[in-house]
N, C-alpha and C positions, 0 to 999 in steps of 0.2 A: 134569588141570588144575592140581593142586597142584605136580606136577613142573615144568610149564611156568612157573608163577609163580615157583618157586624158581630156575629157570635165569635168568629175566629179572632177578630181584633180584641174582643173583650178577654178571651182566654189568654192571648199573648200579653196583654197589659197586666193581668193578674199574676201570671208567671214571672213577669219582670219584677213586679212589686215584691213577690216572695223572695226572688233571687237577691234583690237589694237588701232585704231584711237579713237574709242569711249572711251576706257579706259584712254587714255592720256588726253582727254578733261575733263573727270570726275575728274582726279587727279588735273588738272589745276584749275577746278572750286572749288575744296575743298581747294586748297592752297589760293585762292583769297577770301574765306569767312572770314578769319581773326579769326576763332574760334580755341580755344586751343583744341588739341587732345592728347590722351594718349593711349599707347599700352595696358595699364592695364584696366580691368573691375572689378567691385566690386566682381563678382563671382570668379575671379582669385586671388584676393588679400588674402594673409594669415593674419589672425588675431589670437590673443591669444585664443579666444573662438569662435567657428563657429557661425556666425550670430550676433555676438556682436562686438562693438567697445569699448575696454577697455581704459578708460582715467585714468591715475594715477595723483594724486594731493596731496597737503598738505592743508587740510581744516582749515587753521589758518590765512587766508589772505583776510579779508573782504575789498572790496566787490567782489573780484574775486572768492573766494571760502571760504565758512564757513558753519557751521552747524546750522540748525534750527531744534531742536529736533534731530532726527536720520538722517535727510535728509541733503545732501550736496547741497547748493544752491549758487548762485552768477553768475557773468558774465561768467566765464570760463565754469561752469556747463551748463548754458543755451546755450551758443554758441556751445559747444561740442554736446549737444543734437540735435541742428539744423543740424550740420554736419552729425551726425549719421543718421538722418532721410533722408537727401539727398542721403546718400549711401545705404539706405535700411537696415540699421543695428540698433540693439538695444544698447543704451548707457549703459555702466556699469562703475561706478566710484569707484576707490580704493583710500583710504586715508592712506598715509604713511608719515614718516618723510621726510622733504625736501631733505635731503642728499641721500635718497633711491630712488628718482624718476629716475634719469639718469641711475643708475645701473639696475633698474628694466626694463627700456625701452631697454637698451643695450642687455639684455639677452632674450628679447622677452616675458617676463612675462606680460608686459603691452604693448598696441599698441602705445600709445602716452602719452607724459607728457604735462600737461597744468596747470600751477600753477603760473601765473604772472611771467613766467620765462624769464629772460633777455638773449639775444643772446650775448655771449662772445666768443672770439677766443679760450679760453681754453675749453669751452663746445662744440664748433664746432669740436674739435678734437675727441670727444666721440660720438656725435649724430648729426643728420641732423635737420635742422629747417625749418618750414614753413615761408611764408612771415609774416612780423610783423602785428599784429592786434590791438596793443595798444601802447601808449607811457607812460612809467613810469617815475616818478620823485622820487628820493631818498631824503627824508626830514630828518631833525634833530629835535628830540623832546627833550626839556629841561624843567627844573623846572622854573616856572614863578617867576621872581625876582632873579634867580640864577646868577652865575658869567659868564655864557656863553651868550654873546649877539649876536655873529655872528660866522660864520664858521672859522674866524681867531682865535677864542679863544679855538679851539679844541686841540691844541698842548699840550701834556702832560696830557690830561684828560683821564679818564676811559670811554671808549665807548662801549655801548652794541649794539648787532645786533642779527639777527636770523642766526644761523649757516648754512653755505652752500650757503647763499644768496650773491648777488653782493655787498650788503652793507658791509658784513663781508670781502669779497675779496678785495674791494677797500680800506676800512679803515685799514685793517691789513697789507697792502702793505708797502713797505719802504717809508720813507719820500722823497727819490729821485723820487719815482713814484707817489707822491701825497698822500700817506697813512700816518699812524701814528705808524706803527710798531705793530707786533703781541702782544707784552707784554702789550700794551695799549688797546687791543680790546678783548672783551669777547663775545663768540658766545653762544646764548641760543637756546633751542629747538624750541621756537616760539617767536613771537613778544610780546605776553602778558607777558611772563616771563621776558623779557627784560624791559618792562615798569614797572613791579612790582619792579625790581631791582633798577630802577631809582627812583621810589617813596620812597623806603626804604633807599636811599642814598648809595647803593653799587656801583653805577656807576654815571657818570656825565651827560650822554646824551644817546639817542638811535638813530641810523641811520636805517631808514626803509622806505619802499615805502610810498608815500604820502597818498594814499587812506586809507590803514589801519592805518596810522599815525593819520589821521583826526578822524577815528573811536575811536581809543584809547584815544585821547585827549578829545573828546566829552564825553567819559564815565568816565573820571578821572579829578577830580579837582586839580588845582595847576600845570598843565602842559600846555605847548604851543609849537607850531611849529615855528622854525626860519623862517623869511621871505625869506632868501636866500636858495635855494635848494642845496643839496650836489652834485647831478649829475642827468642827464637825460639819459634814455635808452629805448630800444625797447623790447616789449614782443612778443614771438612767441611760437609755438607748437613744441615739439621735438619728433623725431622718431629714431628708430634703423637705423644704416647705412645699415643694411641688408634688409630693407623693403622700398625701394625707391618707389615702386608701390603705397603703401598706402600713403606715403608722398605726392605723386603727386595728388592722388584723394582727399585727405583731403584739400590740398592746393587749388585745383580748387574749391571745395565746399566753402572754407573760402572766396575766392575772389568773388564768386557768392553772398555770404551773404553781403559782403562789397558793391558790385555794386547795390544790391537791397535795401539797406538801413536797412536790418534786423539786421545786426550787431550793427549799431548805435542805433537802438531802444533798444536793450538789454543793451548797455552801459548807455544810458540815463535813463533807468529804475533804475539803481543802483547808478549812479553818477550824481548828480544834478549840474547844472552850478552854479558857485559862483556868 
């Protein structure tokens, strides 16, 4: 009986040894595939509403997000929908003031913020960001034939921007940091109101992202965009610092859209090459 028991134990130990070797080979093979992995799965990730991916935006920023009737369309809306489909979720879009986007994401009311949002050090203290998916250019809108001919003429002028945007942040900074001081910068609820203020002579120029700037100028006579951009920046999607699992999954989906060319197709649909 002791001999039989000893033989059985020996067989078990040999089998276990082979199983261990097999596991190590599998791990090594996985490491060599080069594929990105994540501990999170879609079913495990917490979203504001079960089965939905809630994107919060400010639909006053064509061509990234704007309204066509009651529907919010644009680059960000379509890219978010593609991401949601990859995650097996239904996209839901909330439209709020730009200043309310980050607080809403921080509290978990919304899953992610996507609004042509620039990555800045200040914002990174409050939320996490995906990889960049677009490059933005801050442009300067002026009256055609006005006194502002270049960026060097902005000193002492009344500058309009959309409140909470990087245009406002940069322009209202101190002259030592490249800005023009808070007293010279007015933040409006949206870009359209800033442009109206420029038309009526309340301000001397508007600093805003280039794509909506082109749309505003095309729809308004007597305005133009200066040839020299104010600054360049990167757009990304923001997430709560408490939901890194969702950030990882969305980021992976975003990069798949980049690699497949689907992201560029959406951009090309809304932004025609000059």
